[in-house]
N, C-alpha and C positions, 0 to 999 in steps of 0.2 A: 451347920457343922461340916458336912461333906468330907471327902478324902477316902482313900482305900485303906482298909485294915484287914489283915489276915490273922486269923486266930486258929492255932493248931489245937485239936482236941485229942484226947487219949484214945478215942475209938477210931483213929486213922481217918477221920473226916475233918474237913475244915469249914469253918463258917466264914463266908466272905461278906463283909459289911461295907456297902457303898456309902451309907450314911446311917444315922442313928435309927431311922425308921425302916430300912430295908435289910432283911436278913435272908441269905440263901445258902444252901448246903450243896456240896458236890463230893463225889467219891475221890479217893486219892488217884493221882495220875499213874497210868501204866504205859505211857508213850516212850518211845526210844528216840534219842536225839539223832539228827542227821550225821552222816559220816564227816569227821573232821578233815578238812583239806587245807592246803597252804603249807607254810613253813614257819619255823620259829625264829626267823632272822638269818643272819649270815652264818656260814659254815666255817669252822676252824680249819686250818690248813692241815691236811694229812698227806702222807706219801702214798700215792696210788700204786706205783710200781718202781722197781729198780731193775735195769736190764744191762747185762754184760754184752759187749760186742767187740769184734776184732775187725777193724777196717781192712786189714791185709791178712786174710785167713790162711796164711802159709804155714801156720803152726797150730798146735792145739793146747797151748799153755798160756798162762797169764804173762804178758810181755809188754815191752815198750810200745806205745801207740794204742793199746787197748783202751776201751772206753766204758764208763758206767753212766747210764742215762737215768736221771731221777725225774719222775713225773709226779706232780702235785694235783690234788683234786680240784683246786680252785685257783683263780688268779691270785698271785702273791704280791706283796710289796717289795719282794727281793731282800727283805731284812736289811741289816746294816751293811750289806756286802757291796752295794753299788754307790758310786758317786757320779751324779749327773747322768750322762748317757754311756758310761763305761760299764759294760756288762761282763768283762772278764774277771775271773776270780783267782786270786793267788792261793797257794797251799794254806797259808795262814788264815785267809778268809774262809776257806772250806773247813779247816779244822775248828774255827770259831763257830761255824754253823752246824757241823755234824760230829757225832761220834760214830765209830766204825766197830763192828763186832770182830773184825780181823784187819790187820794192817793192809793198806792198799799200796804200800811201797814208800820209797824214800822221797820222791818228788812227783808232784802231779799238779795240774791246774784245772780250772773249770771255766765254763761260760754259761750265762743265762741265755738260752736260745729263744725262750719266750718267758712270759711271767709265770708259766706253769712248768718249766723244764730247765734243768741244769744238766750239762754233759761234762763229766770229768774225764780228762785224758791223762793217762799214766806216762810219766817221763823216765822214771827209774824204778824198777821193781825190787831193788835191793831191800831185804827185810820184809817183803810182802808175805802175807799169810799162805798162799794167795787167797783172795776172796773166793770162797767156795760157792759154786752154783747150787742153789737150793738150801744154803746154810747162811751166807753172809747177809747182814742187816745193817741199816743205818738209822740213827736217831737224831732228830733235830734238837739242838740245844736251845732252851728258852732264852739264853743270853744272846742268841743270834737275832732275836726280834723278828723272826719270820712270821708274818701275819697275812690274813686275807687282805684284799684291796677293794675298796678303801678299808683301812685298818679298823675293824669293829670287834675283833675277837682277841683273846689273850695270845701271847706268843706261842707258837707251836712247840710241842714236845713229842711229836709223833714218831713212832717207830715204823719202819718200812716193812712190807712183806719181804720174804726171802728173795735173794737175787735170782732172776731168770736169765735166759739167754745162753751164750757160749763164749769161750775164749778162743775159738777157732773151729775148724771143721770136725775135729774128733773129740772135742771136750763135752 
């Protein structure tokens, strides 16, 4: 006959039967499993930080030429925003990728500096909030198809932490 059989008894003991002729009893286990290590696969794309900067800090206000740098936690597929090796982003592409908690102006463009970073440059601040340091946030739109690379997770819908940095020396 042979084969391993486990029989659970109501008195918290088990009978282990290796075959029909052998019966043994043991107390219930009190051991603790080892610590779980490793990961559960690929990480979804999140926004690690967004930072304001003024490359010509001659003022302390949100103005033309100011930048917003978006850093992601993992390498991305750059979403639907790139074609071939062209990593510049139009305003339409940026607006299809993100929503903004405050207006960032009438015109702006961006560039993928790496697979983990976009820098947006402001061209016209007309109508801007302006984006408040410690207040402004950005959210990735699922329709932008921004994913980890290789794409193994659902499109990101991450919301950034609040904007850090400054719009000039006094902001």
